PAMI-600905 format. One record per atom (N, C-alpha, C): atom name; x negated, y negated, z; chain. Coordinates in Angstrom, 3 decimals. Atoms other than C-alpha are relative to their C-alpha. Layout:
N
 at       xx       yy       zz ch
 CA        X        Y        Z  A
...
//
This chain:
69
 at       xx       yy       zz ch
  N   -0.671    0.040   -1.275  A
 CA    5.415   11.199  -13.852  A
  C    1.495    0.031   -0.248  A
  N   -1.461   -0.088    0.076  A
 CA    9.083   12.031  -13.338  A
  C    0.557   -0.371    1.368  A
  N   -0.576    0.480   -1.258  A
 CA   11.266   10.353  -10.683  A
  C    1.385    0.603    0.187  A
  N   -1.274   -0.616   -0.355  A
 CA   14.173   12.113   -8.943  A
  C    0.613   -0.757    1.165  A
  N   -0.671    0.615   -1.130  A
 CA   16.767   10.607   -6.638  A
  C    0.937   -1.114   -0.413  A
  N   -0.904    1.121    0.216  A
 CA   18.789    7.416   -6.361  A
  C   -0.797   -1.241   -0.413  A
  N    0.707    1.248    0.348  A
 CA   17.910    4.033   -7.860  A
  C   -0.410   -0.746    1.263  A
  N    0.436    0.789   -1.147  A
 CA   15.918    1.848   -5.489  A
  C    0.707   -1.354   -0.038  A
  N   -0.707    1.269   -0.028  A
 CA   17.430   -1.445   -4.361  A
  C   -0.798   -1.172   -0.562  A
  N    0.810    1.094    0.523  A
 CA   14.573   -3.486   -5.803  A
  C   -0.406   -0.957    1.094  A
  N    0.315    0.814   -1.175  A
 CA   13.346   -4.715   -2.456  A
  C   -1.431   -0.510   -0.019  A
  N    1.332    0.588    0.164  A
 CA   10.025   -6.019   -3.803  A
  C   -1.047    0.732    0.815  A
  N    1.134   -0.633   -0.682  A
 CA    7.095   -5.377   -1.473  A
  C    0.280    0.360    1.454  A
  N   -0.329   -0.409   -1.369  A
 CA    8.951   -4.620    1.767  A
  C    0.200    1.508    0.009  A
  N   -0.032   -1.453    0.121  A
 CA    8.088   -0.944    1.852  A
  C   -0.534    0.673    1.255  A
  N    0.519   -0.814   -1.090  A
 CA    7.384    1.808    4.327  A
  C   -0.524    1.307   -0.557  A
  N    0.580   -1.253    0.497  A
 CA    5.249    4.929    3.899  A
  C    0.864    1.209    0.364  A
  N   -0.704   -1.262   -0.218  A
 CA    6.967    8.314    3.532  A
  C   -0.908    1.111   -0.499  A
  N    0.871   -1.118    0.372  A
 CA    4.836   11.460    3.545  A
  C    0.826    1.027   -0.757  A
  N   -0.690   -0.963    0.852  A
 CA    5.914   13.780    0.718  A
  C   -0.622    1.385    0.175  A
  N    0.746   -1.233   -0.236  A
 CA    3.240   16.449    1.133  A
  C   -1.179   -0.376    0.897  A
  N    1.155    0.360   -0.843  A
 CA    0.132   16.680    3.327  A
  C   -0.977   -0.969   -0.668  A
  N    0.957    0.873    0.687  A
 CA   -1.803   14.790    0.632  A
  C    0.647   -1.129   -0.812  A
  N   -0.687    1.026    0.789  A
 CA    0.857   12.518   -0.917  A
  C    0.889   -0.850    0.906  A
  N   -0.842    0.956   -0.710  A
 CA    2.397    9.393    0.615  A
  C    0.572   -0.957   -1.031  A
  N   -0.620    0.975    0.896  A
 CA    4.906    7.240   -1.268  A
  C    0.452   -1.199    0.821  A
  N   -0.488    1.208   -0.661  A
 CA    5.947    3.709   -0.439  A
  C    1.405   -0.281   -0.513  A
  N   -1.395    0.181    0.367  A
 CA    9.726    3.274   -0.427  A
  C    0.527   -1.316    0.563  A
  N   -0.580    1.249   -0.482  A
 CA   11.670    0.006   -0.150  A
  C    0.810    0.221    1.274  A
  N   -0.760   -0.122   -1.241  A
 CA   13.131   -0.588    3.313  A
  C    0.642   -1.320    0.422  A
  N   -0.594    1.293   -0.329  A
 CA   14.290   -4.221    3.231  A
  C    0.293   -0.774   -1.283  A
  N   -0.295    0.877    1.129  A
 CA   15.720   -6.879    0.925  A
  C   -0.498   -1.399    0.342  A
  N    0.544    1.323   -0.313  A
 CA   13.645  -10.078    0.907  A
  C    0.878   -1.129   -0.533  A
  N   -0.691    1.203    0.476  A
 CA   15.098  -13.556    0.521  A
  C   -1.048   -1.043   -0.360  A
  N    0.909    1.042    0.455  A
 CA   13.303  -16.234   -1.463  A
  C    0.179   -1.239    0.878  A
  N   -0.060    1.149   -0.910  A
 CA   12.453  -19.188    0.822  A
  C    0.546   -1.251   -0.682  A
  N   -0.453    1.196    0.712  A
 CA   13.297  -21.736   -1.894  A
  C    1.440    0.156   -0.485  A
  N   -1.317   -0.159    0.619  A
 CA   16.329  -20.343   -3.714  A
  C    1.009    0.706    0.911  A
  N   -0.895   -0.788   -0.849  A
 CA   17.728  -18.098   -0.975  A
  C    0.438    1.300   -0.650  A
  N   -0.349   -1.225    0.717  A
 CA   18.147  -15.386   -3.617  A
  C   -0.933    1.141    0.362  A
  N    0.881   -1.143   -0.238  A
 CA   16.581  -11.956   -3.604  A
  C   -0.176    0.785   -1.294  A
  N    0.304   -0.822    1.174  A
 CA   15.373   -9.279   -6.002  A
  C    0.848    1.256   -0.041  A
  N   -0.840   -1.188   -0.047  A
 CA   18.116   -6.794   -5.212  A
  C    0.500    0.347   -1.401  A
  N   -0.481   -0.464    1.289  A
 CA   19.052   -4.709   -8.209  A
  C   -1.063    0.125   -1.070  A
  N    1.081   -0.136    0.971  A
 CA   15.704   -4.904   -9.975  A
  C   -0.962    1.051    0.546  A
  N    0.781   -1.079   -0.592  A
 CA   14.487   -1.594   -8.652  A
  C   -0.426    1.023   -1.032  A
  N    0.419   -1.101    0.854  A
 CA   13.422    1.749  -10.080  A
  C    1.200    0.880   -0.303  A
  N   -1.039   -0.931    0.407  A
 CA   15.864    3.849  -12.072  A
  C   -0.652    1.370   -0.172  A
  N    0.632   -1.312    0.088  A
 CA   15.077    7.547  -11.619  A
  C    0.205    0.641   -1.378  A
  N   -0.144   -0.760    1.240  A
 CA   14.503    9.842  -14.591  A
  C    1.152    0.987    0.112  A
  N   -1.109   -0.917   -0.260  A
 CA   16.938   12.301  -13.030  A
  C    0.726   -0.483    1.242  A
  N   -0.764    0.524   -1.122  A
 CA   19.598   10.708  -10.865  A
  C    0.649    1.139    0.781  A
  N   -0.654   -0.941   -0.895  A
 CA   20.804   12.711   -7.875  A
  C    0.024   -0.643    1.382  A
  N   -0.032    0.514   -1.359  A
 CA   21.615   12.138   -4.235  A
  C   -1.371    0.123    0.641  A
  N    1.296   -0.001   -0.690  A
 CA   18.651   11.357   -2.013  A
  C   -0.298    1.367    0.619  A
  N    0.209   -1.290   -0.667  A
 CA   19.141   14.602   -0.081  A
  C   -0.258    1.141   -0.975  A
  N    0.188   -1.049    1.007  A
 CA   19.042   16.613   -3.341  A
  C   -1.248   -0.194   -0.852  A
  N    1.130    0.342    0.874  A
 CA   15.935   14.990   -4.851  A
  C   -1.098    1.061    0.016  A
  N    1.076   -0.994   -0.067  A
 CA   13.401   17.532   -3.591  A
  C    0.387    1.280   -0.733  A
  N   -0.396   -1.244    0.664  A
 CA   15.389   20.556   -4.763  A
  C    0.135   -0.212   -1.509  A
  N   -0.086    0.285    1.438  A
 CA   16.081   18.893   -8.149  A
  C   -1.387   -0.021   -0.627  A
  N    1.373    0.037    0.509  A
 CA   12.363   18.251   -8.585  A
  C   -0.590    1.409   -0.075  A
  N    0.510   -1.382    0.017  A
 CA   11.538   21.862   -7.676  A
  C    0.597    0.800   -1.160  A
  N   -0.648   -0.686    1.125  A
 CA   14.077   23.172  -10.211  A
  C   -0.643   -0.442   -1.305  A
  N    0.633    0.507    1.218  A
 CA   12.556   20.908  -12.880  A
  C   -1.399    0.568   -0.159  A
  N    1.360   -0.538    0.060  A
 CA    9.026   22.055  -12.004  A
  C   -0.002    1.477   -0.371  A
  N   -0.067   -1.433    0.302  A
 CA   10.030   25.724  -12.147  A
  C    0.349    0.250   -1.457  A
  N   -0.415   -0.166    1.388  A
 CA   11.503   25.192  -15.631  A
  C   -0.971   -0.565   -1.006  A
  N    0.915    0.616    0.963  A
 CA    8.567   23.307  -17.122  A
  C   -1.194    0.858   -0.297  A
//
């Protein structure tokens, strides 16, 4: 698996579904949780993409990579 785009914020399990293709749905972080005891959060412990690029350029970057492999 290869990941394209921007690093995720590390928002733990607060995710929302995003349809990528008719048969593929990914779950992307959409919130930053706060720990009830410490008040801290998990921000910054997210996913680092294999190929960093702007969110809007991720699909075209992935297509270029696929065409070259």
